[in-house]
N, C-alpha and C positions, 0 to 999 in steps of 0.2 A: 584578625587575619581576615582578608577579603577573599583571594582566589585560591589559597592552598591553606588546608588546616592539616596539620601533621598527626592529629590525633582522630582524624575521622574514622579510621578503621578500628579503633581500640572500643571494646565493649565496657560498657559500664559496668561497675560492681555493683551486681544486684542485693538488694537487702529487703528482707522480709518485715511487713509491719507488725509489730508485736500489739497483742491484746492480752497480755498475761496480768495478771494481777491475783493476789492472794486470796484462796478460798477461806471459809471460816477456821476449818484445823489450821491451816497453815498461818493464819493470824494469830490465832491463840498461841501456837508456839513461839512465835517470833515474840510476841508481847511477854511471854514467860521469859524469853532469852535475853530481853532487855534487861533484866535484872543482874545479868552476868556482865555486863557492860561498864565501863567507867562512865562517870558523868556527862564528859564531851559527846562521845559517840552515841550515847543513849539519849540526850536532849536533842541532838541533831535528827537522829531517825525518827523520834516521837515527832517532831515538828514536821519532819516531811511527810509523815504517814497521817497526822490529824490534821493538817494544813492544805495538804497537796501541793506545797511550796515546790519550786524549781530548786534542783540542786545547787546551782551557783548562787542562786538569791540569798539560798539559807547560810551557804559558806561565808557571804560577804554582809551579813547581817551585823550591823553594829550597835553597840548598846545605845547611842543615840536615836536609832530606828525603831526601839521599843519602848513602848510605855508599861511598866511594870503594873501600873495602878489600873488600867483598865484592859491591859491584855490586847493591846493592839501593835500589831508590826506596821509600819510604814515603809514600804519600798518605793524610794523616790524615781529608779530607773527601773524597768523591767524588759523582758526579751522583745515585747510590743511597743516599746517605746511610752508607754502611758505609766503613771505612779498607780500603787495598789495597797489598798489597806486591808489588812488581814486580821480577824479576829483569831486568836490562839486560843484554843482550848485549855482548860484547866490543868489537864495530864502533862501538856507540852510546858505551861508555864511552870507547874511544879518541877518539871525536870531542868529547866532553863534557870529556875532559881537557885538549883545547887550547883551552879556555875560560877566560878571565880570570876569577879570584874575588874582584873587589875590590867585588862587589856582593853582597847576601844574596840576589839572583836568579840562578839559574844563566842564565837568559836575560833579561838586563836591557834596559829601556828608558829613557826619557828621566824626568827628575825625579824619581829614586829608585824608579821604578815597574817592574812586569815588562814585558816586550816586549808590545806591544799586538796583538790580534787583526787590526787594519789593516796594520801592518808585516808581519807574518807572511804574510797573504794578499798582499801587493804581493810581496814576495820570491818567493812560490810561484808568481804568475801570472808574473813574470820568468823564472824557472826552467822552468816548462812551456811557454812560449811558445816558447822555445829551441829545445826537444828536441820540439815538434810535439804536445804533449799538453794542447791546448785544451781539452779536455772532462773532465780529472781535476781534481777538488778536493782539498784537504788532507785532509778525512774518508776520502775513498777510499783514504788510505795505511792507516787502521784496517783498512778492509774488505779490503785486499789482505794484510795481516799475517794476520787470520783464516782467509781463502781458503786461503792457501798452507799453514797448520798444517792445515787439513781435507783439502786435496789430498794431504798429506804423512803422513796418516795418524791423526793426533791426534784423539782423541775429543772429542764435543760439550762434556763437563763440562770438560774442559781449555780449550778454547777459551775457555767461559764464565767461567772463572776468569781467563784472560789478560785478557779484555775487562772484567772486572769487571760482568756482565750479572747482574740480578737472577734471571732464569728463563732457562730453556733455549729457549724459542719464540723468542727474538729470534737466539738462536744456530743455530738449525735452517737458516738462509737459506745460510749458509757452506758446509753439506755438498752443497747442490746445484749451487754454483759449480764452472764446469770451465775449468782453465787453458787447455786446447785452443782455447777458443773466440775 
């Protein structure tokens, strides 16, 4: 629209940038609570926490994308358009190893599809309510992974590679986060 924009007076909905991540006590409570979950949500949340993976990329993980011998997850298409290889820590591999392999999806849903965003969110909401982490979102697991890497001395290019961010600008926030807060 060149001359007249009917939305020119509408204010944009303001969103606050989040810097939320789990402190040591919250993380311990979450790790303990994982034992209360069935294998699929347990593996999914451990995978997100230990790899810093994006929610949708984990939901759409196929068994063919995962090398069970080496513990490497190959994402052919990611948010930034590049492929990405991820080393999966032992804890996540053990949780994934407990899953049924009868579907092409590591996290299967209904009707031959992958597990849905809504189902994952529901499982997360139930879990976080049980342990009193009402303000923690699933995406905060990704931020927690990056924050702990930064606090334990990993440099920003390594964190950038783990998160598969296109630039260091988006990674610099993690260097400012303090686990003691």
